[in-house]
N, C-alpha and C positions, 0 to 999 in steps of 0.2 A: 863916188856917189852912186854909180850905177849898180855896184855890187850890194850896197846897203839897201837900195830900193828893191832889188830882186829877192833878197833873203826873206823879208816878211811875206812877199808874195808866195814863195815856195812853201813857207811855213803854213800859210792859210790853205794852200792846196792840199798839203798833207793832213791838216786838221779836217778839211772837208771830206777827204778820202776815208779817214778814220770814222767820222760821223756817219758816212754812208754805209760803211761796213757794219757799224754798230746798229744802225736803223734796220739794215737787212736782217741781221741776226735777231733783233728784237721782234721784227715782223714774223720771222719764221717760228720763234718760240711762242709768240702769241697765237699764231695759227694752230700750232700743235696743242696748246692749252685749250683752244676752242673745241678741238675735236675730242680731247680726252676728259675734260671736266664733266662730271656726272650731271651737274646742274644744267649745262648746255645740252647734254645728251637727252635730258628729259624733254627739252624743247624740240630737239631734233626728231623725237619719236613721231611728231606730227608733221615732219617735213617730207617732201617727196624724196624718193630714192632714185638715183641715177646710176646706170651701169656705164663703165668707161673702159676704154682701151688706150693705154698710155705707154710712153717710152721713158726709161730712166736715163741717167747720165751716160750709161754704157750702151744706150740704144737697145736695151732689152725690153721687149714688149711685156706688159703686165695687164692683167684683167682684174676687175673688182667692182664694187659698188660703193657709193658715197651718198650721204644725205645732205641736202641743202635746200634753202628756201627757193632759190632760182638757179637756172643753169649757170649763170655768171658766178654766183657764189661757189657752186660746185667746182668750176674751173679754177677759181682763185685758191680754193683749198688744195686742189691737186697740184697747182703750180708751187704753192708754198711747201709742198712735200718734195719738190725737185723733179716733178714729172712733167713730161711734154705730152699734151693731150692729142691723141690721134682721133678718137671718136668718143662722143658723149651722148647718151640717149636716156630719156626718162623711163623708169620702170613702171610708174603709175602716177596718176594725178596726185595722190597722197596715200600714205599708208592706211589712214582711217577709211578712205573711200574704197581702197582695195579690199579691206576687210569687210566693209559693208556689202560690196558686190558679192563677195563670197557667201555672206550670210543670206543675201536675198535669193540668189540663184541656186543655193545649196542649203536648204533649210535644215537638213540633217547632215552635217559634215563628219559624222562619226567614222564613216568608211575611210575618208581621206586622212583624218587624224590618226586612225589606226595604222595606216600605211606609213605616215610620217614617223610615228612613235617606233614602229618596228624597224624602219630603215635607220633611224638615229641610234637605236639600241645596237644594231649590227655594227655600225661604224665605231661607236664607243667601245664595244667589246673587242673590236680589232685593234684598239689602241689609238684611233684617230682623235686628236683634240676636239673639244666641243665646237669651238668657233670654225675650225676647218670642216667639221662634219656638217654644220649648218650651211656653210658656203657651198659645199658639194651638193647637198640636198636641194638648195634653192635653184640649182641649174636643171634639175630634172622635173620640177613642178611648173605649173602654169597658172596664170590668173591670180585669184585671191590667195591661194595657199602659198604661192611663190612670194608674193609681197609680204605675207605674214612671216615666212621663214627669213626673208631678208631683214625684216625689222627685228626678229629674234637675234640674228647674228649681230646687228648693230648694237643692240642693248647688251648682249653678253660680252662683246668686245670692249664695251665701255666699262665693264666691271660688274654689271648686274647679274644676279643669279638667273638661271633658266626659269625657275618658278615665277619670279617677279616679272620676267619678260612675258611669260604666258598670261599672267594676270592682266597685262595691259591690252589684251585682245580677247575680251570675254565673248565676242560673237563667234569665235572659232574654238577657243579652248575653255571648257567649262571649269567650274570649281573643283570637280573631282580630278580632272587632269592636273590642275595646279597643285592640289594637295598631294597627290601621289608623287609628282616630280619633286616637290619640296622635301618630302620624306626621303626620296631616293638621294637627293643631294646631301641631306644631313647625315645619312647613314653610309654614304660612299658607294651605294649600289644603284646608281642612276640607270645603268644599262639594264639591270634586272627589273627594276620598277617600270621602265619604259616598255619592256617586253610584256609585263603583266597588264599595263595600260592598253597596249595594242590588242591583247587577247580579250580584254573586257569590251573594248569598243566593237570588235568584230562580233562578239556574242550578243551585245546589246542590240545590234541591228537585227538579230534573229528574234528578239522579243518584240515582235510586231504588235500592232494594235489588232488583236484577234477579233475583238467585238466589231470594229469598223470593217474589217475584212469580211466578216460573216454577213454583214448587212449591206455591203457595197453593191454587189451584183443584184440582189432583190430591189435595192433602192433605185438602181439604174432602170431596171425593168418597170418599176412603178412610175418613175418620172416620164419615161417614153410612152407608157400606156396612157397617162394623163394627157399628154400632148395629142396623141392619136384620138382619144375620146373627145377632146375639145374640138378637134377638126371635124369629126363625124357629126357631133351635135350642132355645130354652128354652120356647117356647109352642106354635108351630105343629107342629113335628116330633113332640113327645110325643103330641099329639092325633091325629096321623095314624097313628102306630105303635101306639097303644093297641089298636085293633081287630085289627090284624095279630098282635099278641102274644097277645091273647085267643083267637085262632083256634087256637093251639097248633102251628102249622106252623113248620118251620125257616125262618129268615130267610136270605136270600142275604148274602154277605160285604159288599157295599156298604152294605146296610141295617144290618148289625151294626156296621160302622165308624161310620155316622152315629148309631146309638143310643148307642154308647160316648161319642162326642163330646158328644151331648146330655146324657147322664147326668152326665158330668164337669162340664159347665157348670152344670147344675142343682144338683148336690151341693156343688161347690166354687167356684161362681161368685163368691160374696161374698169368699171368701178371696183368690181371684185378683184381684178388683177392688181390694181393699185393698192387696194386695202391689204391684199395678201403680201405684196412686196414690202409695204411700209411696216406691216406686222412682223415680217421676218427680220427686217433690219433692226426694228426696235427690240425684238427678242434677242438678237445677236449682241447688241450693245448691253442689254440688261444682264445677260448671262456672263458677260465679261466682268461685271462688277462682283464684289465679294459676296454680297447678299444673293445675287442671281446665280453665281457659281455654286454657292452652297445649296441653293434650291435645286439646281440642275443635278448635281452629283447625289444629293439625297434622293431625288426621284429615280435616278438610275439604279441606285443601290436597293431601292424597294421594288424595282421591276423584276418580275419572275425571270429566271434564267440569266438575263442580261446583267442583273445586279450582281449575282455571284461571280459571273465571268469577269466583270469589270473589277471587282474587289480583288479577286485572285491575281488578275493581271497586274494591278497596281502593287500588290504585296510582293509579287515575284520580282518586279523591277527594282524596288527599293532594297529587297533582301540581297539581290545580286550586287548592287552598289555597295551596301554595307560590307558584304563578304569580301569584295575586291579591295576595298579600302583597308579593312582589317588585315588582310594578307600582306599588304604593302607596308604595314606598321602603324597605321592610323588608329588612335584610340576609338573605342566604341562610341562614346558620346560625340566626338568630332565627326565620325563617320555618319551617325544618324543625322546630325545637323546638315551635313553636305547632302545627304539623300533627301532631306526635307526640301531643299531648293530645286530638286529635279522633278518634282511632281506638281502637276497643276490642280490636283484634287485638294481643296481646302480642308476637307474632313480628314484626309490622311495626313496633311501637314499638321493639323492640330494634334492628332494622335502621336505623331513623331516628336513634336515639340514637347508634349507632355511626358513622353518616354525619356527624352534627353534630360529634361529638368529633374525628373524623379531619380534617374540613375545618378545624376550629378550629386544629388543630396543623399545618396547611399541606399536607395531602394533597389531591390533585385530587378533584373530586366523583365522577367515574366510578370511580376506584379505591377510593373509600370506601364504595361501595354493596355490600351483601352479595349476592354472586352466587347464593347459595342461595335467596334470596327474590325478587330482582329479575331478570326475564328479560334475556338479552343485549341485546335491542332497547332496553329501558329504560335500561340502563347506557350504551349508545351514544348515546341521545338526550341524557342528562345530560352526557356527555363533549363532544359536538359543541356543545351549547348553551352550555357554559362557554367553549369555545374561540372560538365565534363572537360571544359577547356578547349573544345573544338567547335565553338560557335560559328566561325567563318565557314568551316566545311559543311556544317549542317544547314546554314543559310543558303549556301550554293545548291545543295541538294533540294532544299525546299523550293528555290526559284525554278529549278529545272522541272520538278514535279508539278508545280502549279502551272507553268507554261505549257507542259504537255497536256494537262487536264483542260486548260482553256482552249488549246488548239483542237483537241478532240471534240469538245462541246461546240466550238465554233463551226467545225465541219458538219456536224449533225444538224445544227441550227440552220445553216445555209441550205443544206439538202432538204430540210423540212419546209422552210419558208418558200422556196421557189415553186413547188407544185401548188401550195395553198394560194399563193399570189396569182399564179396562172389560172387556177380554178375560179377565183373570184372575178378576175378579168373576163374569163370565158362566160361566166353567168351574166355579167353586165352587157357584154357584146351580144350574147344570145337574146337578152331582153330587148335590145335595140332592134335586132333583126325580127324578132317575133312581133313587136309592136308595129313595125313597118309593114310586114307581110300580112298581118291579121286582117286589116281592112281590105286588102287586095283579094285575099282568099274569100272573104265574105261577099265582096262585090261580084265575084265570079261564081257564087253559089257552090263553091267547092266543098264547104263544110255542111252542106245539106240544105 
């Protein structure tokens, strides 16, 4: 009887052991599926990234990164892979926040993107696999770019293309970068296209806003001079005129004009300042609207010298973008549409949209360009470039020529504005001194 009662007990123990082994393997397989399924990876793109140091079954230390909603989930995923966790630390609060920090504190990340593209091209050309290349690059960057590369590695490791991974981070990688990488992946020349992208990003940083640069220094001088003038008119002039007014003698007309200006500034200065600030804020918001932006750029284009400079600067930028995209294998129409999204000038956007639509319907490139925006020389370059089959090379030369012209004019404009501004301010300060000293000289009978 004892043997018969123990046999079912041993049988149940064996069944429980088999069930435990089955559940363990089932949990392991489920964990691996969670890591590998693209649907779950799409969710993990928004998860925090953790760096870990762990030991495997042979006590070999391994390093890496893993995405998880919480540190606990990251540990469970690592344990399901047979790893014993030694150290686990978060890389960032979230990938999205990391990318946002990058975009806030580095408004123009072209320089760092250029370095990333160049380094990645070098590793790929040396035969290093893409995922391993991204993992290597993530260790040499910091802050936002490192988080971005870590997420690129996670996406590519899950089966996504590099182009689609870049598309998920538009604050860092623009449409031009995505399109060029996509072409490189399709043609099998990713390392070559990345090299071209790095060269373009470096050159684009040289195409600075020449108009703003030319006006920046004179603008600083003007703002500082306004501040000094307000101080003189509201503090210094009343002190100087106080004794003259107490003397009871009639004041000459220059001094009366100066006194009126000083009294107006003292009595109504706060209201004038509030009105000016509110007007500036209102104008800023208005010019950000479509109608306001069109009015602003239309006024700039009509302004002497500055209008031609701004137009050439805009054309140079989009021409360089179109040239770079075409050299990497992008069709002209697609290149124009990508270039359209890189400019903030609504007038140029309309002209480029019209060009892309017309060319798509079979119209020649030169005939599709809006003559009201593009100068005849630019239209001729596009026409000859299409006929000769060397449009991308001619657009690159056009961009370099226009940028050189704008730089030259900007330097001359800045050199001209500075002395004119100083002369105007000197006349104004001289009037204040003259209006202040004139009654003193008359009181002393110095003038006769």
